[in-house]
N, C-alpha and C positions, 0 to 999 in steps of 0.2 A: 549766075551760073554756078553750079556745085562742083566742088572738088574733093578727091578722097585725101585724107590726112592720116598719117601713122604717127600716133604717139608713144614714145617708149618711157617708160619710168625707170631709173636706176639708182642704185643704192652701193653704200659702203656699210658696213657692220661692225668694222673695227678701225680703230687709228691705222693698225697695221696693213690696211687695203690701199693706203695712200701710196701714189707712185708719183713723186715731184718731178716738175719739169725743171729744165735749166732756166737760169735768170734770163731775161730778155733785154739786151742792150741799155739803154739809159730810161729804164722803166722803174718808177716807184709806184707802190700801192699805200694807199692811205685810206683810212677810215673817215668817212663824212660824219664827225661825231655830233653835228648839230643837224637834226633832221630837217630837211628844206624840201617842201613840196615842189618848189620851182626847179630846184637843181635836180631832183629826181625825175620830175616829168621831162626835163631836158635829156637826161641819159636815157630813159626809157624811149623817147621819140627817135633820138640819134641812133641807139642802137637797134631798135626794133622795127623802125619805119619801114625798111626794105623788106623785112621778112615778115610783115603783117602782124605785129603786136598791136591788139586792138583792145584787149580786155581792160586796161586801166584809163583808156582815152575818155571814156564818159564820166570818170570820178571827178567829184568837185574838189576844191581846195581843202575841205574839212575832211573828206575821205581819204586824200593821199597822206594829210598830216596823221589821221588816226592809224593809218597802216604803217607810217614810217616811225611812230613813236610807241609802239608796242613793245613791253619789255623783250628783250632777246631778238630785236630786229636791228640788223647792222647793214650799212652800204659801204661796200669797199670799192675804191675808184683807182683805176689805173692811169697814171699819168705818163706820158713820153714827152721827155724835154719840157715839162710843164703843161703839157695840152692833155685834156683828159681824153683816154683812148678806149674806154669800156668801164664796165662795173659789173658787181655782183652784189646781189641783195640776199642776206640771209635771214632766216627767220626760225626761232625757237617753237616747236611743237609740243603737244603733249606726248608723255612717254619717253622723253629724252631724245626725240627725233629733231634733227634741224633740216630743214629744206632750202636749197638754194633756189629761191624763188625766181629770180631772174640773173642772167648771166650773158655777157655777150661783148662785142666790141663795136666800136663805130666803124662803118665800112672802109673808111680810109686806113684803118689801122689793122684790118684783118690780113692774114697771110703773113705776118711779120714775127711770128712765135711769141706774140705776147699773151694769146688766149692760153696757152698752156700754164705759163708763168701765173697769170691772173688765177686761173682756175686751181692751180696747186695750192696758192695763197689763200683763196676762199675756202677750199675744203679744210685746210688747216686751222683756219678762223672758226669755222662750223665745229671741228673737234674740240676746240679750246673755248668755246662760246660761254661755258659756265664759270670759266675763270674771270670774266668780265661782268657776268651777271648772277651774283652769288645766290640769288633766290631760284635760280633755274636748277633742274637737276643736271647731272653730267650726261653728256651727249653718248647716245648709245647707237645712232644710226644717222647718217648724212645721206639725203636723197634729192633727186631732182627729176625732171622730166625735160624730153627733148622731142620735136617732131619733125616730120619730113619737110615743113617749111623753113626750118633753121638752115643755116649755112652748112654747105657741103663737108665741113671738116669738124662739125660740132661732135657728132656721134664718135669719130675717131679720138678726139681730145678726151671726151669723158671715159672711154674704155683705156686709153692710155694712162690716165691718171688713177685707175684703179675701180673704177665704178662697174657694177654688173646689173645687166638688165633684169629686172624682176616681173615686169608687165609689159604687153603691148596691146594697143587698142587701135582700130581703123574705124574711122568715122566719116561722114560725108559733111561737108560745110560749104556755106555760102562764101565764094571769093568776095575779098574785100579789097578796099583801096585804102591804104593808110598814107598818112601825111608825111611820115619821116619828119625831121625837123623842118623842112618845108617842102612843097611840091616841087618835083624834078631833083632833088637832092641825090648825091651821088648814087647811082643804082647799084 
């Protein structure tokens, strides 16, 4: 069965575009400094399972490792009271661009104001990425994309954090079943 999907690309072109969110409760955001394909795959399936993230599911361990160990790639994990709640993966690109490649919360943690806090933090880390990776040029642009399959608050969160839409595409795609962390996990 084919479904219509809208994809929006959004960007910030200056650190001044950032609009931070308030800190959320007992949430800590920590960089996963040791790249771990196992942990990243867990985060990917736990966050993206119910919203049909599928692009990385066929990747081998070696492909996950290669994606995570590229210079300028970082994974930032939000923990609420010690439990992983969501994550953001950022990646340096040519020309001083940094993409927020993956961003989201595990379903049980959505709607608790963690997403705004995590996104604010991830955007700030994208803007100061070259401070941690001296061989990279300074960040000139932070961008991401979201789509109509993402959660109902995703677009509002991006706009509230200071992102502006620069492109919109509508495509048809086959509806897929995604496993989440396991079949039947919280819808």
